[in-house]
C-alpha positions, 0 to 999 in steps of 0.5 A: 783872173781865174786863179784869183777867183777860184784859187789855185797855184802860180809860179813866181820868180824869186830873188835868188833866180829860182822859182816858187809856187804860191797858193792863191786863196779863192777871191783874191783881189789886186793888191793882196800881199803874200809872204814867202818865208825864207825867199828874201834877201840874206841878212847883212850879218849872216843871220839867215835869209829874210822873207820876200813879199809879193803883191797880186795883180789880177790881169784882165784878159784881152783879145777874147773870142766870141765864145769867151765874151759870151761866157763872161756876159753870162757870168756877169748876169749870174754874179751881180752880188759877188763883187765886194768892191763895186757892191760896196762902192755903189751902196755908198753912192746910193746912201749918199744920194739918199741922204742928199734927198732928205 
């Protein structure tokens, strides 16, 4: 979750059994796809190696301590305008209901 929000690097397994470090851009959301060039399957007729696509899945933390919960509640209060998906959803719902009233 923090790497997705702040940006950073994560290590992912590759098809050949190795591992590769991937830079995660700040603000990344679940479902974002990234390409690892030259880390995919070998071409059938000896034309090199293809690319490997990965899809990000942002994991929600579980079993939080009371301090972690406190920090997340404080973060929530400070970040009402920083959630593009929910902000967009709620503005669409609001405009829908406003249109129904008129």
